[in-house]
N, C-alpha and C positions, 0 to 999 in steps of 0.2 A: 310159188308159195311164201310167204314172209320168211319162213325158217332157213330158207335156201338165200336168202341175201347175204351178201358179205356186211360182217360188222365191222366198223372201223370206229377207231378212238383218235381224235383229234387233239393234241396236247402242245399248247402255246398260250404264253403269257399276254399275247396281244388278242384282244377280242375281235378286231378285224380279220384277222388270219383265222381263227376258229369259225366266225361268220362265213366266209369265203368257202372253207373247205366243207363245211357241212351244206352249203348250197350245191356246190359243185359235186360232191359224192352223194347227195340225194338225187340230183340230176341222172348221176350215173347208175341209179338203183341200188346204191348202197345204204344201209342202217348206217348213219352217223352220229357219234357222240363227242361230247367235247369236254376238257379238262384245262383249267387255267394253270396248273403246275403238275410237278411228278408226283409230289405226294398226293393229290386228287386222282391222279390218273391210276397210282398203286391201288389206291382204296378202290376206285373203280374195278379195276382187274382182279382183285380179291373177290368180288361180288359176281361177277359176269365175265363170261370169255368174248374175246375179241379176235377177229382174222387179220385186221390190218392196223398199224400203228403209224401215224404221222407224228414225229417228235421233234420239237424245236430244239435245238442244241443249246442255245443261250437263252436260260430262264434263271430268276432268281429262286433260291433255294437248291432243289436238285436240278442241275443241269440235264441236258437230253441224254447224255452218255450214263450218268447215273442213274437216271429214270430207266434207261434200256436195260440195264443190269440188273434192276430190281424188277422189272416185268419179266425179262429172260427166266430169272430163278421161279417165276409163278407159272411161266407158261414159256418152255423153250421153244416151243414150235411157232411162237409169234413171228409174222411178218413186220418188220419195223423199217421203216423210213424215216431218215433224219433230214431235218430241214433247218436251213441256216441262210442268212442275210450277211454273214461274216466269213473273214478270210480265217477259217479254222481246221486247215488241212491237217494238222495233226490229229485233232479229235476225230475228225471223218476217218482218218486212216485208223486209226484203234478201233473205232465203232465199227468199221467193216472188218477188221481182225476178228472182233468177237463175235460177229454174226449177223450184223444189220444187213437188211436187204439191199439198200441203196441210199443215195442221198440227192435231195433235191435243193435247189437255191433259190432263193427271193431276188427279184420279184419271179414269180412261179410261171413256168411253161404248161399250160394246161394240156397239151398234147403229152406231154411228158407225164403227168399223172393220169392220165387216161391210159397209157399204156402198163404203168405200174399196176394199175386196179386190172387191166385185162390179164395180166401176167400172174396175179394172184388169183384171180378167178380161174385160170386155166389150170394152175397149179393145185387149187384147191379140189377141183372136179377130177383129177386123175385118180 
């Protein structure tokens, strides 16, 4: 059933990253949508429920942690994975203290993404 699919939102200011994730998540049988910044992501969360978020940390406007905080206010049960290509250990540490599920680094490890998706699917079906 379509409604049983995990619904994911990829938030990154880089179109190539969004395109990569949309393709990969679709191949993993997820319903994937995208947003180019934190403001757009928050707007989308207000209109629709998502099971899984992939948020870039370094974005213009709202950064990933700020975006996470707003999403968390709207949906405290949301599973959020932070993404980064930078050395931002302090932000990652703070994000995990605030409840972020995990973090992945660019360039991405497809197996790591698959493991996260599998964990979310398992947790969702409990």
